[in-house]
C-alpha positions as CSV (number, residue, x, y, z in Angstrom):
1,M,26.2,-30.9,178.2
2,Q,29.8,-30.1,177.4
3,A,31.1,-30.9,173.9
4,H,34.4,-32.7,173.6
5,I,37.2,-31.5,171.5
6,K,38.7,-33.9,169.1
7,A,42.3,-33.0,168.3
8,S,45.6,-34.9,168.1
9,R,47.6,-34.9,171.3
10,L,50.6,-33.7,169.3
11,S,48.8,-30.7,167.8
12,V,47.8,-29.5,171.3
13,H,51.4,-30.0,172.6
14,L,52.8,-28.1,169.7
15,F,50.2,-25.3,170.0
16,R,51.1,-24.9,173.7
17,A,54.8,-25.0,173.0
18,M,54.6,-22.4,170.3
19,L,52.3,-20.2,172.3
20,S,54.6,-20.3,175.3
21,G,57.6,-19.3,173.2
22,I,56.6,-15.6,172.8
23,F,56.3,-15.2,176.5
24,L,59.6,-16.9,177.3
25,V,61.3,-14.6,174.8
26,A,59.5,-11.5,176.0
27,G,60.0,-12.3,179.7
28,G,63.7,-12.9,179.0
29,N,63.9,-9.5,177.3
30,H,62.2,-7.8,180.2
31,L,64.8,-9.2,182.6
32,L,67.9,-8.9,180.3
33,Q,67.0,-5.4,178.9
34,P,64.8,-3.8,181.5
35,G,65.9,-0.2,180.6
36,K,65.0,-0.7,176.9
37,T,61.6,-2.1,177.8
38,A,60.9,0.6,180.4
39,A,62.0,3.3,177.8
40,R,59.5,1.8,175.3
41,I,56.7,2.3,177.8
42,E,57.7,6.0,178.2
43,Q,57.3,6.5,174.4
44,V,53.7,5.2,174.0
45,N,50.6,7.3,174.1
46,F,48.8,5.3,176.7
47,K,51.7,5.1,179.3
48,G,49.2,6.2,181.9
49,I,47.8,2.7,181.9
50,A,51.2,1.4,183.0
51,Y,51.6,4.1,185.6
52,F,48.3,3.1,187.1
53,F,49.9,-0.2,188.0
54,G,53.3,1.2,189.1
55,E,56.6,2.6,187.9
56,P,57.7,1.1,184.5
57,P,61.1,-0.4,185.8
58,T,59.2,-2.2,188.6
59,L,56.5,-3.4,186.2
60,V,59.1,-4.6,183.6
61,F,60.8,-6.7,186.3
62,I,57.5,-8.2,187.7
63,S,56.1,-8.9,184.2
64,G,59.4,-10.5,183.2
65,V,59.4,-12.9,186.1
66,V,55.7,-13.6,185.7
67,M,56.0,-14.3,182.0
68,L,59.0,-16.5,182.4
69,S,57.5,-18.5,185.2
70,A,54.0,-18.9,183.8
71,A,55.2,-19.6,180.3
72,G,57.7,-22.2,181.6
73,L,54.9,-24.0,183.6
74,F,52.5,-23.6,180.6
75,L,55.2,-25.2,178.3
76,L,55.6,-28.1,180.7
77,N,51.8,-28.6,180.9
78,I,51.7,-27.8,184.6
79,K,48.3,-26.2,185.4
80,P,47.9,-25.0,181.8
81,R,44.5,-23.4,182.4
82,Y,45.8,-21.4,185.3
83,M,49.0,-20.4,183.5
84,A,46.9,-19.3,180.5
85,A,44.9,-17.1,182.9
86,V,48.1,-15.6,184.3
87,L,49.5,-14.9,180.9
88,I,46.2,-13.3,179.8
89,A,46.4,-11.0,182.9
90,V,49.8,-9.9,181.8
91,L,49.0,-9.6,178.1
92,I,45.9,-7.4,178.4
93,P,47.6,-4.4,180.1
94,I,50.7,-4.7,177.8
95,T,48.4,-4.7,174.8
96,L,46.4,-1.8,176.0
97,T,49.5,0.2,176.9
98,V,51.8,-0.5,174.0
99,Q,49.8,-1.8,171.0
100,V,46.6,0.2,171.3
101,G,48.7,3.3,172.2
102,Q,50.6,2.9,169.0
103,I,47.5,2.2,166.8
104,T,49.3,3.4,163.6
105,T,50.6,-0.2,163.3
106,L,47.9,-2.8,163.5
107,G,50.1,-5.9,163.0
108,P,51.3,-6.0,166.6
109,L,47.8,-5.4,168.0
110,F,46.3,-8.2,166.0
111,K,49.3,-10.5,166.9
112,N,48.4,-9.9,170.6
113,I,44.7,-10.6,169.8
114,A,45.7,-13.9,168.2
115,I,47.9,-14.8,171.1
116,L,44.9,-14.0,173.4
117,G,42.8,-16.3,171.3
118,G,45.3,-19.1,171.8
119,L,45.5,-18.5,175.5
120,L,41.7,-18.5,175.7
121,F,41.6,-21.9,174.1
122,F,43.7,-23.3,176.9
123,L,41.8,-21.4,179.6
124,L,38.4,-22.5,178.4
125,N,39.2,-26.1,177.5
126,D,40.4,-28.9,179.7
127,T,42.9,-30.2,177.2
128,K,44.0,-33.1,179.4
129,N,40.6,-34.6,179.3
130,T,39.5,-33.8,175.7
131,I,42.5,-34.9,173.6
132,N,42.4,-38.0,171.5
133,S,45.6,-39.8,170.5
């Protein structure tokens, strides 16, 4: 038996909007400042994770497009569960490469863990069918 979530419709809309914001900004930065983002990858200890997937400039472009697209659709509540999964798929390698590789500062790592928790909420819950007015 599946439990139902009781939450205000407004709170879920605000949660989704606020969560999408970081990906819209990050995706925009990846596309507007690709050199700066690729250079940041070069400076981290775990840059090998990024190179496993490809060259940093290519990865920065692809991740920028994916983040902007998925975050925009997520914001508009279009296939939010699928878009949360896509954003998780982008967030995990970025977190492992950049935040875990720079473990001297735990704030950004736990920020990404919190974002992951928010995305998991939308991935694991059908918010269209479990929201009360």
